[in-house]
N, CA, C and O atoms as a DFTB+ gen file, in Angstrom:
688 C
 N C O
     1  1      -4.487     -15.790     -66.339
     2  2      -5.553     -14.956     -66.713
     3  2      -5.967     -15.842     -68.041
     4  3      -5.066     -16.175     -68.811
     5  1      -7.346     -16.227     -68.313
     6  2      -7.615     -16.816     -69.304
     7  2      -8.073     -15.521     -70.422
     8  3      -8.464     -14.385     -70.151
     9  1      -7.845     -16.210     -71.833
    10  2      -8.188     -15.099     -72.813
    11  2      -8.838     -15.850     -73.910
    12  3      -8.576     -17.009     -74.233
    13  1      -9.885     -14.914     -74.552
    14  2     -10.620     -15.565     -75.414
    15  2      -9.977     -15.324     -76.952
    16  3     -10.682     -15.349     -77.961
    17  1      -8.767     -15.127     -76.965
    18  2      -7.981     -14.741     -78.283
    19  2      -7.980     -15.941     -79.002
    20  3      -8.101     -15.878     -80.225
    21  1      -7.856     -17.093     -78.410
    22  2      -8.005     -18.463     -79.374
    23  2      -9.156     -18.975     -79.432
    24  3      -9.184     -20.059     -80.014
    25  1     -10.382     -18.491     -78.938
    26  2     -11.830     -18.975     -79.101
    27  2     -12.226     -18.547     -80.549
    28  3     -11.978     -17.464     -81.080
    29  1     -12.907     -19.639     -81.094
    30  2     -13.640     -19.431     -82.331
    31  2     -14.919     -19.064     -81.934
    32  3     -15.379     -19.301     -80.817
    33  1     -15.566     -18.421     -82.937
    34  2     -17.009     -17.779     -82.856
    35  2     -17.721     -19.154     -83.025
    36  3     -17.508     -19.892     -83.987
    37  1     -18.697     -19.473     -81.879
    38  2     -19.368     -20.391     -81.812
    39  2     -21.023     -20.213     -81.572
    40  3     -21.791     -21.086     -81.168
    41  1     -21.300     -19.037     -81.883
    42  2     -22.766     -18.402     -81.997
    43  2     -23.233     -17.799     -80.640
    44  3     -24.379     -17.449     -80.360
    45  1     -22.296     -17.753     -79.970
    46  2     -22.508     -17.084     -78.564
    47  2     -21.593     -15.795     -78.592
    48  3     -20.521     -15.773     -79.197
    49  1     -22.118     -14.699     -77.868
    50  2     -21.390     -13.461     -77.819
    51  2     -20.211     -13.686     -77.050
    52  3     -19.144     -13.155     -77.360
    53  1     -20.344     -14.481     -76.013
    54  2     -19.046     -14.575     -75.165
    55  2     -17.854     -15.138     -75.688
    56  3     -16.775     -15.042     -75.103
    57  1     -18.054     -15.881     -77.065
    58  2     -16.732     -16.533     -77.585
    59  2     -16.364     -15.504     -78.468
    60  3     -15.500     -15.883     -79.259
    61  1     -16.690     -14.411     -78.604
    62  2     -15.973     -13.355     -79.517
    63  2     -14.992     -12.168     -78.758
    64  3     -15.516     -11.396     -77.956
    65  1     -13.928     -12.105     -78.987
    66  2     -12.876     -11.136     -78.199
    67  2     -13.592      -9.775     -78.081
    68  3     -14.230      -9.224     -78.978
    69  1     -13.372      -9.299     -76.762
    70  2     -13.926      -8.189     -76.430
    71  2     -13.482      -6.970     -77.392
    72  3     -14.383      -6.220     -77.768
    73  1     -12.338      -6.752     -77.761
    74  2     -11.876      -5.973     -78.929
    75  2     -12.642      -5.700     -80.092
    76  3     -12.892      -4.597     -80.580
    77  1     -13.034      -6.973     -80.535
    78  2     -14.076      -6.987     -81.451
    79  2     -15.237      -6.577     -81.244
    80  3     -15.769      -5.721     -81.950
    81  1     -15.783      -7.126     -80.256
    82  2     -17.104      -6.468     -79.989
    83  2     -16.922      -4.947     -79.555
    84  3     -17.888      -4.298     -79.957
    85  1     -16.177      -4.319     -78.999
    86  2     -16.195      -3.054     -78.928
    87  2     -16.306      -2.202     -80.368
    88  3     -16.966      -1.175     -80.525
    89  1     -15.541      -2.849     -81.325
    90  2     -15.729      -2.184     -82.729
    91  2     -17.071      -2.389     -83.133
    92  3     -17.672      -1.478     -83.700
    93  1     -17.711      -3.687     -82.865
    94  2     -19.105      -3.860     -83.163
    95  2     -20.051      -2.785     -82.648
    96  3     -20.963      -2.269     -83.294
    97  1     -19.680      -2.505     -81.309
    98  2     -20.651      -1.628     -80.514
    99  2     -20.562      -0.105     -81.058
   100  3     -21.464       0.717     -80.895
   101  1     -19.336       0.153     -81.732
   102  2     -19.132       1.646     -82.110
   103  2     -20.065       1.719     -83.548
   104  3     -20.623       2.747     -83.929
   105  1     -20.107       0.530     -84.191
   106  2     -20.788       0.459     -85.538
   107  2     -22.175       0.431     -85.210
   108  3     -22.904       1.033     -85.998
   109  1     -22.733      -0.149     -84.193
   110  2     -24.126      -0.296     -83.738
   111  2     -24.551       1.318     -83.227
   112  3     -25.583       1.783     -83.712
   113  1     -23.804       2.112     -82.312
   114  2     -24.035       3.315     -82.082
   115  2     -24.353       4.132     -83.056
   116  3     -25.251       4.971     -82.987
   117  1     -23.450       3.879     -84.260
   118  2     -23.722       4.806     -85.584
   119  2     -24.778       4.564     -86.549
   120  3     -25.396       5.411     -87.194
   121  1     -24.950       2.888     -86.572
   122  2     -25.902       2.624     -87.545
   123  2     -27.250       2.000     -87.250
   124  3     -28.213       2.207     -87.987
   125  1     -27.311       1.310     -86.275
   126  2     -28.518       0.683     -85.763
   127  2     -28.067      -0.023     -84.303
   128  3     -26.964      -0.126     -83.768
   129  1     -29.525      -0.499     -83.862
   130  2     -29.535      -0.970     -82.205
   131  2     -29.325      -2.433     -82.243
   132  3     -29.034      -3.028     -81.205
   133  1     -29.463      -3.098     -83.454
   134  2     -29.322      -4.586     -83.407
   135  2     -28.443      -4.975     -84.308
   136  3     -28.097      -4.194     -85.194
   137  1     -27.850      -6.479     -84.211
   138  2     -26.755      -6.709     -84.850
   139  2     -27.124      -8.317     -85.013
   140  3     -27.697      -8.949     -84.125
   141  1     -26.713      -8.881     -86.274
   142  2     -26.581     -10.250     -86.661
   143  2     -25.340     -10.663     -87.173
   144  3     -24.724      -9.911     -87.928
   145  1     -24.869     -11.830     -86.840
   146  2     -23.401     -12.251     -87.111
   147  2     -23.480     -13.429     -87.909
   148  3     -24.237     -14.330     -87.546
   149  1     -22.700     -13.564     -89.105
   150  2     -22.580     -14.680     -89.678
   151  2     -22.399     -15.941     -89.069
   152  3     -21.427     -16.075     -88.326
   153  1     -23.341     -17.102     -89.299
   154  2     -23.436     -18.356     -88.648
   155  2     -21.963     -18.691     -88.290
   156  3     -21.040     -18.208     -88.945
   157  1     -21.789     -19.398     -87.400
   158  2     -20.335     -19.984     -86.903
   159  2     -19.796     -20.763     -88.056
   160  3     -20.543     -21.428     -88.773
   161  1     -18.430     -20.685     -88.253
   162  2     -17.759     -20.806     -89.354
   163  2     -16.286     -21.430     -88.794
   164  3     -16.106     -21.979     -87.707
   165  1     -15.360     -21.200     -89.780
   166  2     -13.972     -21.529     -89.109
   167  2     -13.340     -20.221     -88.544
   168  3     -12.289     -20.382     -87.923
   169  1     -13.751     -19.126     -88.647
   170  2     -13.285     -17.944     -88.220
   171  2     -13.367     -17.545     -86.914
   172  3     -14.308     -17.870     -86.191
   173  1     -12.283     -16.741     -86.494
   174  2     -12.574     -16.305     -84.870
   175  2     -13.327     -15.074     -85.019
   176  3     -13.877     -14.647     -84.004
   177  1     -13.459     -14.379     -86.186
   178  2     -14.480     -13.215     -85.953
   179  2     -15.278     -13.309     -87.128
   180  3     -14.690     -13.401     -88.205
   181  1     -16.658     -13.300     -87.092
   182  2     -17.448     -13.411     -88.339
   183  2     -17.631     -12.150     -88.798
   184  3     -17.393     -11.165     -88.100
   185  1     -18.118     -12.082     -90.153
   186  2     -18.779     -10.807     -90.725
   187  2     -20.260     -10.706     -90.004
   188  3     -20.841     -11.706     -89.581
   189  1     -20.848      -9.239     -89.909
   190  2     -21.831      -8.969     -89.389
   191  2     -22.851      -7.885     -89.957
   192  3     -22.337      -7.031     -90.680
   193  1     -24.079      -7.807     -89.759
   194  2     -24.629      -6.735     -90.220
   195  2     -25.413      -5.991     -89.119
   196  3     -26.001      -6.662     -88.271
   197  1     -25.454      -4.765     -89.086
   198  2     -26.091      -3.947     -88.227
   199  2     -27.477      -3.408     -88.613
   200  3     -27.565      -2.761     -89.656
   201  1     -28.416      -3.592     -87.961
   202  2     -29.711      -3.209     -88.476
   203  2     -30.394      -2.204     -87.428
   204  3     -30.411      -2.276     -86.200
   205  1     -31.012      -1.143     -88.380
   206  2     -31.618      -0.210     -87.548
   207  2     -33.223      -0.221     -87.359
   208  3     -33.819      -1.205     -87.797
   209  1     -33.837       0.635     -86.841
   210  2     -35.330       0.648     -86.668
   211  2     -36.245       0.393     -87.707
   212  3     -37.348      -0.150     -87.648
   213  1     -35.623       0.869     -88.685
   214  2     -36.632       0.841     -90.129
   215  2     -36.364      -0.392     -90.841
   216  3     -37.009      -0.680     -91.849
   217  1     -35.386      -1.190     -90.344
   218  2     -34.950      -2.504     -91.015
   219  2     -34.043      -2.323     -92.270
   220  3     -34.038      -3.053     -93.262
   221  1     -33.316      -1.276     -92.059
   222  2     -32.105      -1.116     -92.910
   223  2     -31.029      -1.688     -92.493
   224  3     -30.954      -1.685     -91.264
   225  1     -30.085      -2.223     -93.075
   226  2     -28.770      -2.998     -92.899
   227  2     -27.661      -2.549     -93.636
   228  3     -27.607      -2.239     -94.826
   229  1     -26.475      -2.557     -92.473
   230  2     -25.146      -2.264     -93.024
   231  2     -24.341      -3.447     -92.728
   232  3     -24.466      -4.047     -91.660
   233  1     -23.454      -3.831     -93.711
   234  2     -22.802      -5.079     -93.674
   235  2     -21.278      -4.864     -93.309
   236  3     -20.709      -3.919     -93.855
   237  1     -20.623      -5.604     -92.493
   238  2     -19.463      -5.384     -92.215
   239  2     -18.314      -6.693     -92.177
   240  3     -18.716      -7.745     -91.680
   241  1     -17.108      -6.640     -92.620
   242  2     -16.635      -8.087     -92.646
   243  2     -16.042      -8.074     -91.213
   244  3     -16.308      -7.277     -90.314
   245  1     -15.160      -9.148     -91.187
   246  2     -14.579      -9.459     -89.799
   247  2     -13.624      -8.370     -89.180
   248  3     -13.366      -8.242     -87.984
   249  1     -13.042      -7.436     -90.467
   250  2     -12.124      -6.501     -90.078
   251  2     -12.870      -5.235     -89.839
   252  3     -12.221      -4.191     -89.895
   253  1     -14.276      -5.180     -89.555
   254  2     -15.097      -4.200     -89.270
   255  2     -15.203      -3.156     -90.494
   256  3     -15.599      -2.011     -90.277
   257  1     -14.853      -3.564     -91.729
   258  2     -14.682      -2.652     -92.960
   259  2     -16.141      -2.870     -93.505
   260  3     -16.714      -3.942     -93.310
   261  1     -16.733      -1.834     -94.192
   262  2     -18.059      -2.130     -94.841
   263  2     -17.830      -3.020     -95.995
   264  3     -16.793      -3.097     -96.655
   265  1     -18.984      -3.718     -96.165
   266  2     -18.864      -4.556     -97.349
   267  2     -20.393      -4.667     -97.787
   268  3     -21.319      -4.354     -97.038
   269  1     -20.581      -5.228     -99.301
   270  2     -21.807      -5.190     -99.825
   271  2     -22.573      -6.470     -99.296
   272  3     -21.948      -7.495     -99.022
   273  1     -23.849      -6.386     -99.170
   274  2     -24.939      -7.180     -98.771
   275  2     -25.112      -8.219    -100.201
   276  3     -24.907      -7.789    -101.337
   277  1     -25.489      -9.527     -99.927
   278  2     -25.484     -10.560    -100.979
   279  2     -26.862     -10.373    -101.681
   280  3     -27.632      -9.477    -101.336
   281  1     -27.115     -11.167    -102.579
   282  2     -28.363     -10.913    -103.479
   283  2     -29.648     -11.090    -102.407
   284  3     -30.754     -10.753    -102.829
   285  1     -29.553     -11.546    -101.199
   286  2     -30.763     -11.690    -100.473
   287  2     -30.887     -10.639     -99.753
   288  3     -31.958     -10.485     -99.167
   289  1     -29.954      -9.760     -99.622
   290  2     -29.978      -8.611     -98.806
   291  2     -29.410      -8.572     -97.324
   292  3     -29.567      -7.760     -96.413
   293  1     -28.721      -9.708     -97.422
   294  2     -28.035      -9.841     -95.779
   295  2     -26.610     -10.168     -96.076
   296  3     -26.197     -10.400     -97.212
   297  1     -25.892     -10.174     -95.014
   298  2     -24.326     -10.485     -95.343
   299  2     -23.991     -11.752     -95.388
   300  3     -22.858     -12.134     -95.681
   301  1     -24.924     -12.479     -95.110
   302  2     -24.829     -14.180     -95.263
   303  2     -26.178     -14.960     -95.572
   304  3     -27.228     -14.333     -95.434
   305  1     -26.207     -15.911     -95.864
   306  2     -27.568     -16.731     -95.941
   307  2     -27.856     -17.360     -94.597
   308  3     -28.996     -17.601     -94.200
   309  1     -26.595     -17.645     -93.832
   310  2     -26.743     -18.201     -92.505
   311  2     -26.411     -17.223     -91.278
   312  3     -25.234     -17.044     -90.964
   313  1     -27.478     -16.578     -90.568
   314  2     -27.191     -15.708     -89.767
   315  2     -27.488     -16.088     -88.596
   316  3     -28.261     -17.044     -88.528
   317  1     -26.935     -15.421     -87.185
   318  2     -27.266     -15.697     -85.895
   319  2     -28.309     -15.186     -85.808
   320  3     -28.831     -14.631     -86.775
   321  1     -29.002     -15.266     -84.324
   322  2     -30.362     -14.556     -83.952
   323  2     -29.588     -13.184     -83.835
   324  3     -28.379     -12.987     -83.955
   325  1     -30.845     -12.073     -83.503
   326  2     -30.477     -10.615     -83.395
   327  2     -30.124     -10.423     -81.896
   328  3     -30.787     -10.870     -80.960
   329  1     -28.899      -9.639     -81.794
   330  2     -28.449      -9.293     -80.517
   331  2     -28.542      -7.751     -80.317
   332  3     -28.051      -6.984     -81.145
   333  1     -29.157      -7.331     -79.245
   334  2     -29.526      -6.029     -78.899
   335  2     -28.051      -5.366     -78.645
   336  3     -27.057      -6.080     -78.514
   337  1     -28.000      -3.984     -78.590
   338  2     -26.821      -3.085     -78.141
   339  2     -26.440      -3.652     -76.829
   340  3     -25.284      -4.025     -76.623
   341  1     -27.382      -3.732     -75.924
   342  2     -27.250      -3.981     -74.412
   343  2     -26.567      -5.371     -74.376
   344  3     -25.574      -5.438     -73.651
   345  1     -26.923      -6.450     -75.015
   346  2     -26.567      -7.595     -75.001
   347  2     -24.946      -7.718     -75.271
   348  3     -24.121      -8.300     -74.566
   349  1     -24.755      -7.065     -76.383
   350  2     -23.343      -7.034     -76.900
   351  2     -22.358      -6.271     -75.977
   352  3     -21.175      -6.605     -75.908
   353  1     -22.916      -5.161     -75.218
   354  2     -22.105      -4.446     -74.132
   355  2     -21.995      -5.322     -72.929
   356  3     -21.048      -5.241     -72.147
   357  1     -23.028      -6.197     -72.793
   358  2     -22.740      -7.043     -71.523
   359  2     -21.862      -8.074     -71.782
   360  3     -21.188      -8.486     -70.838
   361  1     -21.713      -8.648     -73.036
   362  2     -20.838      -9.759     -73.474
   363  2     -19.377      -8.997     -73.263
   364  3     -18.483      -9.604     -72.673
   365  1     -19.199      -7.896     -73.670
   366  2     -17.861      -7.361     -73.381
   367  2     -17.352      -7.211     -72.016
   368  3     -16.128      -7.178     -71.888
   369  1     -18.137      -7.108     -70.909
   370  2     -17.801      -7.029     -69.572
   371  2     -17.859      -8.459     -68.887
   372  3     -17.374      -8.642     -67.771
   373  1     -18.391      -9.317     -69.512
   374  2     -18.433     -10.853     -69.035
   375  2     -17.425     -11.177     -68.981
   376  3     -16.546     -10.572     -69.595
   377  1     -17.118     -12.465     -68.077
   378  2     -15.934     -13.177     -67.802
   379  2     -15.508     -14.022     -69.094
   380  3     -16.348     -14.516     -69.846
   381  1     -14.367     -14.123     -69.250
   382  2     -14.184     -15.192     -70.350
   383  2     -14.587     -16.538     -70.144
   384  3     -14.592     -17.033     -69.017
   385  1     -14.963     -17.231     -71.277
   386  2     -15.513     -18.496     -71.057
   387  2     -14.563     -19.555     -70.549
   388  3     -13.373     -19.426     -70.835
   389  1     -14.915     -20.483     -69.900
   390  2     -14.066     -21.722     -69.602
   391  2     -13.108     -22.341     -70.482
   392  3     -13.617     -22.815     -71.498
   393  1     -12.085     -22.444     -70.390
   394  2     -11.277     -23.260     -71.502
   395  2     -11.581     -24.697     -71.419
   396  3     -11.792     -25.347     -70.396
   397  1     -11.573     -25.104     -72.647
   398  2     -11.851     -26.547     -72.918
   399  2     -10.543     -27.325     -72.894
   400  3      -9.441     -26.817     -73.105
   401  1     -10.787     -28.715     -72.593
   402  2      -9.718     -29.722     -72.460
   403  2      -9.124     -29.721     -73.874
   404  3      -9.861     -29.607     -74.854
   405  1      -7.838     -29.842     -73.980
   406  2      -7.144     -29.882     -75.439
   407  2      -7.660     -31.173     -76.148
   408  3      -8.248     -32.045     -75.509
   409  1      -7.422     -31.269     -77.495
   410  2      -8.085     -32.095     -78.353
   411  2      -6.915     -33.250     -78.260
   412  3      -5.729     -32.965     -78.094
   413  1      -7.334     -34.383     -78.370
   414  2      -6.527     -35.717     -78.442
   415  2      -5.613     -35.511     -79.841
   416  3      -5.924     -34.879     -80.850
   417  1      -4.513     -36.176     -79.587
   418  2      -3.703     -36.565     -80.709
   419  2      -4.195     -37.308     -81.846
   420  3      -3.635     -37.162     -82.933
   421  1      -5.394     -38.261     -81.690
   422  2      -5.930     -39.118     -82.497
   423  2      -6.713     -38.201     -83.113
   424  3      -7.327     -38.886     -83.931
   425  1      -7.126     -36.936     -83.252
   426  2      -8.183     -36.280     -83.895
   427  2      -9.444     -36.259     -83.577
   428  3     -10.187     -35.481     -84.176
   429  1      -9.876     -36.997     -82.702
   430  2     -11.191     -37.403     -81.983
   431  2     -11.411     -36.214     -80.983
   432  3     -10.506     -35.688     -80.335
   433  1     -12.627     -35.891     -80.950
   434  2     -13.046     -34.769     -79.825
   435  2     -12.910     -35.360     -78.685
   436  3     -13.004     -36.586     -78.625
   437  1     -12.654     -34.572     -77.533
   438  2     -12.572     -34.943     -76.190
   439  2     -13.783     -34.179     -75.443
   440  3     -14.253     -33.089     -75.769
   441  1     -14.194     -35.031     -74.329
   442  2     -14.941     -34.205     -73.383
   443  2     -14.534     -32.974     -72.759
   444  3     -13.379     -33.021     -72.335
   445  1     -15.124     -31.910     -72.581
   446  2     -14.640     -30.975     -71.879
   447  2     -14.756     -31.322     -70.337
   448  3     -15.642     -32.080     -69.943
   449  1     -13.940     -30.811     -69.573
   450  2     -14.127     -30.806     -68.229
   451  2     -15.116     -30.384     -67.459
   452  3     -15.516     -29.251     -67.728
   453  1     -15.710     -31.011     -66.467
   454  2     -16.802     -30.225     -65.808
   455  2     -16.445     -29.101     -64.800
   456  3     -15.518     -29.319     -64.020
   457  1     -17.145     -27.839     -64.749
   458  2     -16.633     -26.765     -64.016
   459  2     -16.636     -27.219     -62.465
   460  3     -15.753     -26.923     -61.660
   461  1     -17.542     -27.827     -62.249
   462  2     -17.529     -28.495     -60.883
   463  2     -17.810     -29.683     -60.543
   464  3     -18.982     -29.972     -60.785
   465  1     -17.200     -30.494     -60.075
   466  2     -17.387     -32.104     -59.950
   467  2     -18.547     -32.127     -58.710
   468  3     -18.529     -31.258     -57.838
   469  1     -19.482     -33.131     -58.721
   470  2     -20.280     -33.328     -57.863
   471  2     -19.676     -34.152     -56.585
   472  3     -18.812     -35.025     -56.667
   473  1     -20.261     -33.729     -55.480
   474  2     -19.605     -34.244     -54.226
   475  2     -19.847     -35.831     -54.270
   476  3     -20.842     -36.400     -54.717
   477  1     -18.751     -36.387     -53.725
   478  2     -18.908     -37.834     -53.783
   479  2     -19.394     -38.427     -52.401
   480  3     -18.682     -38.162     -51.433
   481  1     -20.274     -39.028     -52.239
   482  2     -20.863     -39.764     -50.994
   483  2     -19.754     -40.474     -50.595
   484  3     -19.112     -41.128     -51.417
   485  1     -19.400     -40.416     -49.241
   486  2     -18.312     -41.307     -48.476
   487  2     -18.848     -42.862     -48.389
   488  3     -18.062     -43.809     -48.428
   489  1     -20.212     -43.012     -48.273
   490  2     -20.618     -44.090     -47.920
   491  2     -20.725     -44.987     -49.087
   492  3     -20.642     -46.200     -48.897
   493  1     -20.929     -44.435     -50.480
   494  2     -20.569     -45.046     -51.623
   495  2     -19.417     -45.358     -51.951
   496  3     -19.288     -46.368     -52.642
   497  1     -18.372     -44.682     -51.602
   498  2     -16.904     -44.794     -51.925
   499  2     -16.528     -46.112     -51.211
   500  3     -15.932     -47.045     -51.749
   501  1     -17.101     -46.055     -49.485
   502  2     -16.777     -47.423     -48.847
   503  2     -17.201     -48.357     -49.416
   504  3     -16.446     -49.262     -49.770
   505  1     -18.620     -48.387     -49.673
   506  2     -19.175     -49.585     -50.407
   507  2     -18.379     -50.158     -51.625
   508  3     -18.142     -51.366     -51.629
   509  1     -17.935     -49.343     -52.698
   510  2     -17.283     -49.611     -53.611
   511  2     -15.978     -50.072     -53.341
   512  3     -15.510     -50.975     -54.034
   513  1     -15.349     -49.582     -52.447
   514  2     -14.085     -50.187     -52.072
   515  2     -14.262     -51.589     -51.452
   516  3     -13.479     -52.458     -51.835
   517  1     -15.002     -51.841     -50.733
   518  2     -15.279     -53.126     -50.272
   519  2     -15.557     -54.029     -51.244
   520  3     -14.829     -54.999     -51.460
   521  1     -16.564     -53.790     -51.858
   522  2     -16.940     -54.641     -53.095
   523  2     -15.780     -55.075     -53.883
   524  3     -15.482     -56.257     -54.060
   525  1     -15.108     -54.016     -54.373
   526  2     -13.574     -54.289     -55.190
   527  2     -12.854     -55.097     -54.431
   528  3     -12.421     -56.091     -55.013
   529  1     -12.580     -54.974     -53.256
   530  2     -11.423     -55.686     -52.522
   531  2     -12.001     -57.161     -52.142
   532  3     -11.232     -58.015     -51.701
   533  1     -13.431     -57.434     -52.335
   534  2     -13.930     -58.836     -51.835
   535  2     -14.915     -59.337     -52.941
   536  3     -15.765     -60.175     -52.641
   537  1     -14.835     -58.918     -54.021
   538  2     -15.884     -59.283     -55.350
   539  2     -15.762     -60.817     -55.380
   540  3     -16.728     -61.565     -55.530
   541  1     -14.432     -61.233     -55.215
   542  2     -14.151     -62.554     -55.762
   543  2     -14.823     -63.647     -54.619
   544  3     -15.026     -64.809     -54.969
   545  1     -15.122     -63.233     -53.363
   546  2     -15.578     -63.791     -52.283
   547  2     -17.356     -63.468     -52.267
   548  3     -18.062     -64.050     -51.444
   549  1     -17.786     -62.748     -52.999
   550  2     -19.169     -62.287     -52.836
   551  2     -19.936     -62.870     -53.792
   552  3     -19.405     -62.964     -54.899
   553  1     -21.199     -63.348     -53.650
   554  2     -21.941     -64.136     -54.438
   555  2     -22.372     -63.161     -55.824
   556  3     -22.645     -61.970     -55.678
   557  1     -22.389     -63.737     -56.974
   558  2     -23.028     -63.397     -58.325
   559  2     -24.301     -62.768     -57.840
   560  3     -24.963     -63.352     -56.981
   561  1     -24.712     -61.541     -58.363
   562  2     -25.945     -60.863     -58.360
   563  2     -25.958     -60.113     -57.069
   564  3     -27.046     -59.593     -56.822
   565  1     -24.978     -59.923     -56.152
   566  2     -24.982     -59.047     -55.297
   567  2     -25.169     -57.558     -55.365
   568  3     -25.487     -56.894     -54.378
   569  1     -24.944     -57.013     -56.658
   570  2     -25.193     -55.797     -57.247
   571  2     -26.487     -55.202     -57.246
   572  3     -26.663     -53.987     -57.163
   573  1     -27.481     -56.129     -57.346
   574  2     -28.830     -55.996     -57.304
   575  2     -29.355     -55.374     -55.987
   576  3     -30.395     -54.718     -55.943
   577  1     -28.709     -55.580     -55.111
   578  2     -28.787     -55.212     -53.778
   579  2     -27.978     -53.932     -53.124
   580  3     -27.768     -53.781     -51.920
   581  1     -27.570     -53.042     -54.189
   582  2     -26.710     -52.115     -53.827
   583  2     -27.575     -50.979     -53.083
   584  3     -27.064     -50.342     -52.161
   585  1     -28.769     -50.761     -53.463
   586  2     -29.540     -49.672     -52.793
   587  2     -29.691     -50.152     -51.148
   588  3     -29.589     -49.381     -50.194
   589  1     -29.924     -51.426     -51.076
   590  2     -30.231     -51.964     -49.722
   591  2     -28.760     -51.866     -48.934
   592  3     -28.683     -51.538     -47.750
   593  1     -27.776     -52.149     -49.639
   594  2     -26.586     -52.102     -48.664
   595  2     -26.203     -50.532     -48.461
   596  3     -25.586     -50.290     -47.423
   597  1     -26.430     -49.665     -49.140
   598  2     -26.430     -48.313     -48.976
   599  2     -27.079     -47.905     -47.800
   600  3     -26.499     -47.223     -46.955
   601  1     -28.480     -48.350     -47.665
   602  2     -29.353     -47.934     -46.716
   603  2     -28.950     -48.570     -45.197
   604  3     -29.323     -48.091     -44.126
   605  1     -28.334     -49.435     -45.321
   606  2     -27.853     -50.303     -44.062
   607  2     -26.499     -49.525     -43.506
   608  3     -26.216     -49.281     -42.333
   609  1     -25.896     -49.272     -44.472
   610  2     -24.511     -48.286     -44.053
   611  2     -25.087     -46.933     -43.546
   612  3     -24.703     -46.471     -42.472
   613  1     -26.030     -46.283     -44.337
   614  2     -26.528     -45.099     -43.685
   615  2     -27.117     -45.234     -42.290
   616  3     -26.987     -44.340     -41.454
   617  1     -27.711     -46.268     -42.075
   618  2     -28.042     -46.580     -40.698
   619  2     -26.985     -46.856     -39.656
   620  3     -27.270     -47.076     -38.479
   621  1     -25.690     -46.833     -40.157
   622  2     -24.577     -46.995     -39.177
   623  2     -23.812     -48.329     -39.113
   624  3     -22.961     -48.543     -38.250
   625  1     -24.155     -49.225     -40.074
   626  2     -23.369     -50.287     -40.209
   627  2     -22.010     -50.026     -41.234
   628  3     -21.927     -49.147     -42.092
   629  1     -21.044     -50.986     -40.911
   630  2     -19.944     -50.720     -41.706
   631  2     -20.315     -51.355     -42.968
   632  3     -21.390     -51.935     -43.120
   633  1     -19.160     -51.211     -44.135
   634  2     -19.653     -51.774     -45.394
   635  2     -19.473     -53.654     -45.163
   636  3     -20.168     -54.418     -45.832
   637  1     -18.711     -54.037     -44.395
   638  2     -18.541     -55.443     -44.255
   639  2     -19.771     -55.820     -43.594
   640  3     -20.486     -56.668     -44.126
   641  1     -20.096     -55.291     -42.503
   642  2     -21.591     -55.717     -41.921
   643  2     -22.684     -55.741     -42.808
   644  3     -23.421     -56.725     -42.874
   645  1     -22.868     -54.592     -43.591
   646  2     -23.924     -54.403     -44.472
   647  2     -23.784     -55.611     -45.509
   648  3     -24.764     -56.338     -45.668
   649  1     -22.694     -55.837     -46.170
   650  2     -22.631     -56.770     -47.118
   651  2     -22.699     -58.282     -46.617
   652  3     -22.982     -59.214     -47.370
   653  1     -22.426     -58.411     -45.343
   654  2     -22.774     -59.863     -44.625
   655  2     -24.158     -59.996     -44.357
   656  3     -24.732     -61.084     -44.320
   657  1     -24.766     -58.761     -44.146
   658  2     -26.507     -58.907     -43.636
   659  2     -27.144     -59.362     -44.938
   660  3     -27.897     -60.334     -44.998
   661  1     -26.784     -58.565     -46.035
   662  2     -27.509     -59.173     -47.427
   663  2     -27.152     -60.416     -47.799
   664  3     -28.080     -61.131     -48.176
   665  1     -25.989     -60.909     -47.798
   666  2     -25.529     -62.243     -48.082
   667  2     -26.458     -63.278     -47.494
   668  3     -27.106     -64.160     -48.058
   669  1     -26.339     -62.873     -45.921
   670  2     -27.090     -63.956     -45.006
   671  2     -28.858     -63.820     -45.475
   672  3     -29.527     -64.841     -45.635
   673  1     -29.328     -62.717     -45.617
   674  2     -30.805     -62.574     -45.921
   675  2     -31.061     -63.207     -47.335
   676  3     -32.043     -63.940     -47.457
   677  1     -30.218     -62.965     -48.442
   678  2     -30.828     -63.299     -49.661
   679  2     -29.830     -64.311     -50.400
   680  3     -30.167     -64.640     -51.538
   681  1     -28.706     -64.813     -49.914
   682  2     -28.143     -65.899     -50.748
   683  2     -27.800     -66.962     -49.628
   684  3     -26.927     -67.729     -50.035
   685  1     -28.168     -67.205     -48.506
   686  2     -27.909     -68.337     -47.690
   687  2     -29.322     -69.317     -47.571
   688  3     -29.301     -70.351     -46.903
């Protein structure tokens, strides 16, 4: 079972822990119908402010304790968009986000794995395997005719027959 416990706040409601969002909903039901979070930083749980219909704001820290607003009248100078009470409730019931691939030991960022890999065309696989196994015998520049080779194979030829026909047509 995947958990959001180790996920950092990334600006999307889905990255916040359901337990935290339940506390936010409790504050929203008491003080206002909209919420803004402090823009993503290093914390798992951001500070936030609840807004009511008249535009009054109540600021809360990451532990859901009341805190003062800054000199600009907000919890932070960098705030997320406003989220409605319904959006927060929906994020609580939404499935947890897909886990990302672990970071490499070199410190560089790694690409996250795709949720679903695209289907691989068996003709393209056969064509690639034939090319890979016979590249030393094939003429330079045959890659330019890749689309034609695929068309010939789709019409029923084997990879060997398609490559031979292209060689005879364009290289002899």
